[in-house]
Structures are given as structure tokens and as C-alpha cells.
C-alpha positions as CSV (number, residue, x, y, z in Angstrom):
1,X,9.1,62.8,72.3
2,X,13.0,63.5,71.7
3,X,13.3,65.9,68.6
4,X,16.8,65.2,67.3
5,X,18.8,65.6,64.1
6,X,21.8,63.8,62.1
7,X,23.6,65.8,59.2
8,X,25.9,64.6,57.5
9,X,29.3,66.9,56.6
10,X,30.6,67.5,53.1
11,X,33.5,70.6,52.6
12,X,32.0,70.0,49.0
13,X,34.1,66.7,47.6
14,X,34.3,64.6,50.6
15,X,32.3,63.4,53.5
16,X,33.1,63.3,56.9
17,X,33.3,60.6,58.8
18,X,33.5,59.9,62.1
19,X,34.3,57.3,64.5
20,X,32.6,56.7,67.8
21,X,34.3,56.4,71.3
22,X,33.6,52.7,72.0
23,X,34.5,53.2,76.1
24,X,31.7,55.7,76.6
25,X,28.8,53.5,76.2
26,X,26.0,56.2,75.7
27,X,27.6,57.1,72.4
28,X,26.4,53.6,71.2
29,X,30.1,51.7,70.6
30,X,32.5,51.5,67.9
31,X,31.6,52.2,64.6
32,X,32.0,55.0,61.8
33,X,28.8,56.9,61.9
34,X,28.4,60.7,61.6
35,X,27.3,63.6,63.8
36,X,24.4,63.4,65.3
37,X,22.4,65.1,68.6
38,X,18.9,66.7,70.2
39,X,17.0,69.5,69.6
40,X,17.5,72.0,72.6
41,X,14.0,74.1,74.2
42,X,14.5,76.6,72.6
43,X,16.2,75.7,69.4
44,X,15.8,75.5,65.8
45,X,16.3,72.2,63.6
46,X,19.4,74.5,61.9
47,X,20.8,75.5,65.2
48,X,20.9,72.5,66.4
49,X,22.5,71.2,63.2
50,X,24.9,73.6,63.2
51,X,25.5,73.6,67.0
52,X,26.4,69.7,67.2
53,X,28.7,69.8,64.1
54,X,30.7,72.9,66.1
55,X,30.2,70.9,69.6
56,X,31.6,67.3,68.1
57,X,34.2,68.5,65.0
58,X,34.6,72.2,65.9
59,X,33.6,73.0,62.2
60,X,31.6,75.6,61.1
61,X,28.4,75.4,58.9
62,X,28.2,77.4,56.0
63,X,24.9,75.5,54.0
64,X,22.4,73.4,55.5
65,X,20.3,71.1,53.3
66,X,16.8,69.2,54.5
67,X,17.0,66.1,53.2
68,X,13.0,66.0,54.1
69,X,14.0,62.4,55.5
70,X,14.3,60.8,58.5
71,X,12.9,58.7,61.1
72,X,11.1,57.6,64.3
73,X,13.0,55.0,66.8
74,X,12.7,53.9,70.5
75,X,16.6,54.2,72.1
76,X,16.9,54.5,76.0
77,X,13.2,54.1,76.8
78,X,12.4,57.2,75.2
79,X,11.1,57.6,71.8
80,X,13.0,59.6,69.1
81,X,12.2,61.9,66.5
82,X,15.3,62.2,64.3
83,X,15.7,64.5,60.9
84,X,18.6,64.2,59.0
85,X,20.4,66.8,56.5
86,X,22.8,67.5,54.5
87,X,25.1,70.4,56.1
88,X,27.7,71.6,54.2
89,X,31.1,73.5,55.7
90,X,34.3,75.0,53.7
91,X,37.1,74.1,56.5
92,X,38.3,70.4,56.9
93,X,39.9,71.0,59.8
94,X,38.6,68.6,62.4
95,X,38.5,69.2,66.0
96,X,37.2,66.2,67.8
97,X,35.1,66.5,70.6
98,X,34.9,63.5,74.3
99,X,32.7,61.3,72.1
100,X,35.0,60.7,69.1
101,X,38.2,58.9,68.7
102,X,39.2,59.4,65.2
103,X,38.0,61.5,62.0
104,X,38.0,60.9,58.0
105,X,37.0,62.9,54.8
106,X,36.2,60.5,51.8
107,X,34.6,60.1,48.8
108,X,31.3,59.6,48.7
109,X,31.8,55.5,47.5
110,X,34.0,54.5,50.1
111,X,32.1,57.4,52.6
112,X,29.0,54.2,51.7
113,X,30.9,51.7,52.4
114,X,32.2,52.8,55.8
115,X,29.3,53.7,57.4
116,X,27.0,52.0,60.0
117,X,24.1,53.1,58.7
118,X,21.6,49.6,58.7
119,X,19.6,50.8,55.6
120,X,19.7,50.4,52.2
121,X,23.3,52.1,51.0
122,X,22.5,52.7,47.6
123,X,19.4,54.6,49.1
124,X,21.7,56.6,50.9
125,X,24.6,57.7,48.3
126,X,21.7,58.7,45.7
127,X,20.2,60.8,48.5
128,X,23.9,62.3,49.0
129,X,24.1,62.2,45.4
130,X,21.0,64.7,44.6
131,X,21.8,66.5,48.0
132,X,25.4,67.8,46.5
133,X,23.2,69.1,44.2
134,X,20.4,71.2,46.1
135,X,17.3,67.9,45.0
136,X,15.3,65.9,46.8
137,X,15.7,62.3,46.3
138,X,12.3,61.8,48.5
139,X,9.6,62.9,45.9
140,X,7.2,63.9,48.9
141,X,9.1,63.5,52.9
142,X,9.7,60.2,54.3
143,X,9.8,59.2,57.9
144,X,10.9,55.3,58.5
145,X,9.6,54.3,61.7
146,X,11.4,52.1,63.7
147,X,9.0,52.0,67.3
148,X,8.4,47.8,68.5
149,X,4.6,47.7,67.7
150,X,2.8,46.2,70.5
151,X,1.3,42.9,69.3
């Protein structure tokens, strides 16, 4: 199973949204999302968060908060296990790589309205509100399973 990370980025006040490069089908189309990526062979999930944030935004991560939340899913005929984090950054000067074409720093309310999020957006908002205070929303780890079940 391919191990992946998803990192919501926050500068202490605002959240960063990234607009995917729709010209590159590997990045899933034209929508606003956040940093994601694969964990490399000899890399911790925390190191993957730092590396992916640096690669995609040129921002340095100052702190990582594990949301104890994630998902498993099948994409491109492979199973993936993705862990979600809140990554704090001290700077807000974004330099995008080829995966993205635009970025915006938004209040949490505006962020929740604009992000391409198929799950419950109210739940996402509560998770991020708590994480800003370094508190967990889920009492135990929550893993959403989106793989198609065999009939």
C-alpha cells in the first residue's frame, strides 16, 4: 500500500489553499485543495510533510500536528493510505511548483467554503479549529475507507 500524507497549512491565522494545475492530469483536475504526496522509502511521515510542503509551496514547516485522521483509497489501480496533518508555517510568501497554478491564504470559514472536500465540511472545520489549539477532534484515530468492496 502506498503511504501518503495530506497537510493542511496554517500560518497561525489563515489557511493556505492551492489550485491544482488542470493541464496535468496526474494532479486530478482544476480545483482548490492542499498539499499531498507520497512518503518515500526511508522517510518518516513528518519528514514527508516537511518535504512536500517545501516542494509545493517553498514554505518551511515549523510545527506538525497529527490529526489522527486519514483514509485508505484506491487511485490509479493502487491502494493508498493517507494520514492528515496540520502543518504550521511562519511565512506566507508562497512559491508554487508545477503542481499548482494559484494560491490563497484564507480565513478558516472561507477556506472551508472553497476547498474541494467530499467529506463533511463542518467536521473538517471542527477538526481544524481544535488542531489550531493543538487539540484532537477525534477521541481515537479515524480512518475513512473509500476502497470499493468486492460484492
